[in-house]
MARBA-3410 file (N, C-alpha, C, O; in Angstrom, 1 decimal):
120
-27.2,14.7,-25.0,-27.0,15.1,-23.7,-25.7,14.6,-23.1,-25.2,13.5,-23.5 ~ -25.0,15.4,-22.3,-23.6,15.0,-21.8,-23.7,14.6,-20.4,-24.1,15.3,-19.5 ~ -23.4,13.3,-20.2,-23.4,12.6,-18.9,-22.1,12.6,-18.1,-22.0,12.0,-17.1 ~ -21.1,13.3,-18.6,-19.7,13.3,-18.0,-19.7,14.0,-16.6,-18.8,13.7,-15.8 ~ -20.7,14.8,-16.2,-20.8,15.4,-15.0,-21.3,14.3,-13.9,-21.0,14.5,-12.7
-21.9,13.2,-14.4,-22.5,12.3,-13.5,-21.4,11.4,-12.9,-21.5,10.8,-11.8 ~ -20.3,11.2,-13.7,-19.2,10.2,-13.3,-18.6,10.6,-11.9,-18.6,9.7,-11.1 ~ -18.2,11.8,-11.6,-17.7,12.0,-10.4,-18.7,12.0,-9.3,-18.3,11.7,-8.2 ~ -19.9,12.3,-9.6,-21.0,12.2,-8.6,-21.3,10.6,-8.3,-21.5,10.3,-7.1 ~ -21.2,9.8,-9.2,-21.5,8.4,-9.0,-20.4,7.6,-8.4,-20.6,6.6,-7.7
-19.3,8.1,-8.7,-18.1,7.5,-8.0,-18.0,8.0,-6.5,-17.7,7.1,-5.7 ~ -18.4,9.2,-6.2,-18.4,9.5,-4.8,-19.5,8.9,-4.0,-19.3,8.5,-2.8 ~ -20.7,8.8,-4.7,-21.9,8.1,-4.0,-21.5,6.5,-3.9,-21.8,5.9,-2.9 ~ -20.9,5.9,-4.9,-20.5,4.5,-4.7,-19.5,4.4,-3.7,-19.7,3.5,-2.9 ~ -18.5,5.2,-3.5,-17.4,5.0,-2.4,-18.1,5.2,-1.1,-17.8,4.4,-0.2
-19.0,6.1,-0.9,-19.7,6.4,0.4,-20.7,5.2,0.6,-20.7,4.8,1.8 ~ -21.4,4.6,-0.3,-22.1,3.5,-0.1,-21.3,2.2,0.3,-21.8,1.5,1.1 ~ -20.1,2.0,-0.4,-19.3,0.9,0.0,-18.8,1.0,1.5,-18.8,0.0,2.2 ~ -18.4,2.2,1.9,-17.8,2.5,3.3,-19.0,2.2,4.2,-18.9,1.4,5.2 ~ -20.1,2.8,4.0,-21.3,2.7,4.9,-21.7,1.3,4.9,-22.1,0.8,5.9
-21.7,0.6,3.8,-22.1,-1.0,3.7,-21.2,-1.8,4.6,-21.7,-2.7,5.2 ~ -19.9,-1.6,4.5,-18.9,-2.2,5.3,-19.0,-2.1,6.7,-18.9,-3.0,7.5 ~ -19.2,-0.7,7.1,-19.3,-0.5,8.5,-20.7,-1.1,9.1,-20.7,-1.6,10.3 ~ -21.7,-1.0,8.4,-23.0,-1.6,8.7,-22.9,-3.1,9.0,-23.4,-3.6,10.0 ~ -22.3,-3.8,7.9,-22.2,-5.2,8.1,-21.2,-5.7,9.2,-21.4,-6.6,9.9
-20.2,-5.0,9.4,-19.3,-5.1,10.6,-20.0,-5.0,11.9,-19.9,-5.9,12.8 ~ -20.8,-4.0,12.0,-21.6,-3.7,13.3,-22.6,-4.9,13.5,-22.8,-5.4,14.6 ~ -23.2,-5.2,12.4,-24.2,-6.3,12.4,-23.6,-7.6,12.9,-24.2,-8.4,13.6 ~ -22.4,-7.9,12.5,-21.7,-9.2,12.7,-21.2,-9.1,14.2,-21.3,-10.1,14.9 ~ -20.8,-7.9,14.7,-20.4,-7.7,16.1,-21.6,-7.9,17.1,-21.4,-8.5,18.1
-22.8,-7.4,16.7,-24.0,-7.5,17.5,-24.4,-9.0,17.6,-24.8,-9.5,18.6 ~ -24.4,-9.7,16.4,-24.7,-11.1,16.4,-23.7,-11.8,17.3,-24.2,-12.7,18.0 ~ -22.5,-11.6,17.3,-21.6,-12.2,18.2,-21.9,-12.0,19.6,-21.8,-12.9,20.3 ~ -22.2,-10.8,20.0,-22.5,-10.5,21.3,-23.9,-11.2,21.8,-24.1,-11.6,22.9 ~ -24.9,-11.3,20.9,-26.2,-12.0,21.1,-26.0,-13.5,21.4,-26.7,-14.2,22.1
-24.9,-14.1,20.8,-24.6,-15.4,21.0,-23.7,-15.7,22.2,-23.5,-16.9,22.5 ~ -23.2,-14.6,22.7,-22.4,-14.8,24.0,-20.9,-15.0,23.6,-20.1,-15.4,24.3 ~ -20.6,-14.6,22.4,-19.1,-14.7,21.9,-18.6,-13.2,22.1,-19.2,-12.2,21.8 ~ -17.4,-13.2,22.7,-16.8,-11.8,22.8,-16.1,-11.6,21.4,-15.4,-12.3,20.8 ~ -16.6,-10.4,20.9,-16.0,-9.9,19.6,-14.6,-9.6,19.9,-14.2,-9.0,20.9
-13.8,-10.0,18.8,-12.3,-9.6,18.8,-12.1,-8.2,18.5,-12.6,-7.7,17.4 ~ -11.4,-7.5,19.4,-11.0,-6.1,19.0,-9.8,-6.1,18.1,-8.9,-6.9,18.2 ~ -9.9,-5.1,17.2,-8.7,-5.0,16.3,-7.5,-4.5,17.1,-7.7,-3.7,18.0 ~ -6.3,-4.9,16.6,-5.1,-4.6,17.2,-4.8,-3.1,16.8,-4.6,-2.8,15.6 ~ -4.7,-2.3,17.8,-4.5,-0.9,17.5,-3.1,-0.4,17.8,-2.8,0.8,17.8
-2.1,-1.3,18.0,-0.8,-1.1,18.2,-0.1,-0.6,17.0,-0.5,-0.8,15.9 ~ 0.9,0.2,17.2,1.8,0.7,16.1,2.5,-0.4,15.5,3.0,-1.3,16.2 ~ 2.8,-0.5,14.2,3.4,-1.5,13.5,4.5,-0.9,12.6,4.4,-0.6,11.4 ~ 5.7,-0.7,13.4,6.7,0.2,12.7,7.2,-0.5,11.4,7.6,0.1,10.5 ~ 7.4,-1.8,11.5,7.9,-2.7,10.3,7.0,-2.5,9.1,7.5,-2.4,8.0
5.6,-2.6,9.3,4.7,-2.3,8.2,4.9,-1.0,7.6,5.0,-0.8,6.4 ~ 5.1,0.0,8.5,5.2,1.4,8.0,6.5,1.5,7.2,6.6,2.2,6.2 ~ 7.6,0.9,7.8,8.9,0.9,7.0,8.8,0.2,5.6,9.4,0.6,4.6 ~ 7.9,-0.9,5.6,7.8,-1.5,4.2,7.1,-0.6,3.2,7.6,-0.5,2.1 ~ 6.0,0.0,3.7,5.3,0.8,2.7,6.2,2.0,2.4,6.2,2.5,1.3
6.9,2.6,3.4,7.7,3.8,3.1,8.8,3.4,2.0,9.1,4.1,1.0 ~ 9.5,2.3,2.3,10.4,1.9,1.3,9.9,1.6,-0.1,10.6,1.8,-1.1 ~ 8.7,1.1,-0.2,8.0,0.7,-1.5,7.8,2.1,-2.1,8.1,2.3,-3.3 ~ 7.2,3.1,-1.4,6.9,4.4,-2.0,8.3,5.2,-2.4,8.4,5.8,-3.4 ~ 9.2,5.0,-1.5,10.4,5.6,-1.8,11.1,5.0,-3.1,11.7,5.7,-3.9
11.1,3.7,-3.3,11.5,2.9,-4.5,10.7,3.4,-5.8,11.3,3.6,-6.8 ~ 9.4,3.6,-5.6,8.6,4.1,-6.7,9.0,5.4,-7.1,9.2,5.7,-8.3 ~ 9.2,6.3,-6.1,9.6,7.6,-6.5,11.1,7.8,-7.0,11.4,8.6,-7.9 ~ 11.9,6.9,-6.6,13.3,6.9,-7.1,13.2,6.2,-8.5,14.0,6.6,-9.4 ~ 12.4,5.2,-8.7,12.2,4.6,-10.0,11.7,5.6,-11.1,12.2,5.7,-12.2
10.7,6.3,-10.6,10.2,7.4,-11.6,11.3,8.5,-12.0,11.5,9.0,-13.1 ~ 12.0,8.8,-10.9,13.2,9.8,-11.1,14.2,9.3,-12.1,14.7,10.0,-12.9 ~ 14.6,8.0,-11.9,15.6,7.3,-12.8,15.0,7.2,-14.2,15.7,7.5,-15.2 ~ 13.7,6.8,-14.3,13.2,6.7,-15.7,13.1,8.1,-16.4,13.5,8.2,-17.5 ~ 12.8,9.1,-15.6,12.7,10.4,-16.3,14.2,10.8,-16.7,14.5,11.4,-17.8
15.1,10.5,-15.7,16.5,11.0,-16.0,17.1,10.1,-17.3,17.8,10.5,-18.2 ~ 16.6,8.8,-17.3,17.2,7.9,-18.4,16.5,8.3,-19.8,17.3,8.4,-20.8 ~ 15.2,8.6,-19.8,14.6,8.9,-21.1,15.0,10.4,-21.5,15.1,10.6,-22.7 ~ 15.2,11.3,-20.6,15.5,12.7,-21.0,17.0,12.9,-21.4,17.4,13.6,-22.4 ~ 17.8,12.4,-20.6,19.3,12.7,-20.7,20.0,11.6,-21.5,20.9,11.9,-22.3
19.7,10.4,-21.4,20.6,9.3,-21.8,19.9,8.9,-23.2,20.6,8.9,-24.2 ~ 18.7,8.5,-23.2,18.0,8.1,-24.6,17.5,9.2,-25.5,17.2,9.0,-26.6 ~ 17.4,10.3,-24.8,16.9,11.4,-25.6,15.5,11.2,-26.3,15.3,11.6,-27.4 ~ 14.5,10.6,-25.5,13.2,10.3,-26.0,12.2,11.1,-25.1,12.7,11.7,-24.1 ~ 11.0,11.0,-25.4,10.0,11.7,-24.6,9.4,10.7,-23.8,9.6,9.5,-24.1
8.6,11.1,-22.6,7.9,10.1,-21.9,6.9,9.3,-22.6,6.7,8.1,-22.3 ~ 6.2,9.9,-23.6,5.2,9.2,-24.5,5.8,8.0,-25.3,5.1,7.0,-25.5 ~ 7.0,8.2,-25.6,7.6,7.1,-26.6,8.3,5.9,-25.6,8.7,4.8,-26.1 ~ 8.2,6.0,-24.3,9.0,5.0,-23.5,8.2,4.7,-22.4,8.9,4.8,-21.4 ~ 7.0,4.2,-22.3,6.4,3.9,-21.1,6.9,2.6,-20.4,6.8,2.4,-19.2
7.4,1.8,-21.2,8.1,0.5,-20.6,9.1,0.8,-19.7,9.3,0.2,-18.7 ~ 10.0,1.9,-20.0,11.0,2.2,-19.2,10.5,2.7,-17.8,11.1,2.4,-16.7 ~ 9.5,3.4,-17.8,8.8,4.0,-16.5,8.1,2.8,-15.8,8.2,2.8,-14.5 ~ 7.6,1.9,-16.3,7.1,0.8,-15.5,8.2,-0.2,-15.0,8.1,-0.7,-13.9 ~ 9.2,-0.4,-16.0,10.3,-1.2,-15.5,11.0,-0.6,-14.3,11.3,-1.3,-13.4
11.3,0.6,-14.4,12.0,1.3,-13.3,11.2,1.3,-12.1,11.7,1.1,-11.0 ~ 9.9,1.5,-12.2,9.1,1.5,-10.9,9.1,0.1,-10.3,9.2,0.0,-9.1 ~ 9.0,-0.9,-11.1,9.1,-2.4,-10.7,10.5,-2.7,-10.0,10.5,-3.2,-8.9 ~ 11.5,-2.3,-10.6,12.8,-2.6,-10.2,13.1,-1.8,-8.9,13.6,-2.5,-8.0 ~ 12.9,-0.6,-8.7,13.1,0.1,-7.5,12.2,-0.2,-6.4,12.6,-0.2,-5.2
10.9,-0.4,-6.8,9.9,-0.8,-5.7,10.3,-2.3,-5.1,10.2,-2.6,-4.0 ~ 10.9,-3.1,-6.1,11.3,-4.4,-5.7,12.5,-4.2,-4.7,12.5,-4.7,-3.6 ~ 13.4,-3.5,-5.1,14.5,-3.3,-4.2,14.1,-2.7,-2.9,14.7,-3.1,-1.9 ~ 13.2,-1.8,-2.9,12.7,-1.3,-1.5,12.1,-2.5,-0.7,12.3,-2.5,0.5 ~ 11.5,-3.5,-1.4,10.9,-4.6,-0.6,12.0,-5.5,-0.1,11.9,-6.1,1.0
13.1,-5.6,-0.8,14.2,-6.5,-0.5,14.9,-5.8,0.6,15.4,-6.5,1.6 ~ 15.1,-4.5,0.7,15.7,-3.8,1.7,14.8,-3.9,3.0,15.3,-4.0,4.2 ~ 13.5,-3.8,2.8,12.7,-4.0,4.0,12.8,-5.5,4.5,12.7,-5.7,5.7 ~ 12.8,-6.4,3.7,13.0,-7.8,4.2,14.2,-8.0,4.9,14.2,-8.8,5.9 ~ 15.3,-7.5,4.4,16.7,-7.7,5.1,16.6,-6.9,6.6,17.0,-7.4,7.6
16.0,-5.8,6.5,15.9,-5.1,7.8,15.0,-5.8,8.9,15.3,-5.8,10.0 ~ 13.8,-6.4,8.3,13.1,-7.1,9.2,13.7,-8.5,9.6,13.5,-8.9,10.7 ~ 14.3,-9.0,8.8,15.1,-10.3,9.2,16.2,-10.0,10.3,16.4,-10.7,11.3 ~ 16.9,-8.9,10.1,17.9,-8.6,11.2,17.2,-8.2,12.4,17.6,-8.6,13.5 ~ 16.0,-7.5,12.4,15.3,-7.1,13.5,14.7,-8.3,14.3,14.7,-8.3,15.5
14.3,-9.3,13.6,13.7,-10.5,14.1,14.9,-11.3,14.8,14.7,-11.8,15.8 ~ 16.1,-11.3,14.2,17.4,-11.9,14.8,17.7,-11.3,16.0,18.0,-12.0,17.0 ~ 17.6,-10.0,16.1,18.0,-9.3,17.4,16.9,-9.6,18.3,17.3,-9.8,19.5 ~ 15.6,-9.6,18.0,14.5,-10.0,19.0,14.8,-11.5,19.6,14.6,-11.7,20.8 ~ 15.1,-12.3,18.8,15.3,-13.8,19.2,16.6,-13.9,20.0,16.6,-14.7,21.0
17.7,-13.2,19.8,18.7,-13.1,20.7,18.6,-12.5,22.0,19.4,-12.9,22.9 ~ 17.6,-11.6,22.1,17.3,-11.1,23.4,16.5,-11.9,24.4,16.5,-11.7,25.6 ~ 15.7,-12.9,23.8,14.8,-13.7,24.6,15.7,-14.6,25.4,16.7,-15.1,24.8 ~ 15.3,-14.8,26.7,16.2,-15.8,27.7,15.8,-17.2,27.2,14.7,-17.5,26.7 ~ 17.0,-17.9,27.3,16.9,-19.4,26.8,16.7,-20.4,27.9,16.6,-21.6,27.6
END
């Protein structure tokens, strides 16, 4: 008997059960806080451009790393992708890390600008 068809069904059901369970427990926690007279804390729904920038630069770095790894293995080393997975992982790590460093530098300069604007 072949049970491979059950794998996607079980994964989908598990994901649904996890999301449902988290929402149920979160609602139960909020209701318990209301019953005790504690005001539940609303999540912050403001836009966070620096977080978006960080994730964007990470994904950009990963994409550039994959491109460089493909270029390196195909045109420089003349090997196939199956023979050099370490190059792919290394380039993803290096370029993703560079994206994080760029994000850190931008956030640091943005924070310095914000601090200079504050009245003393």
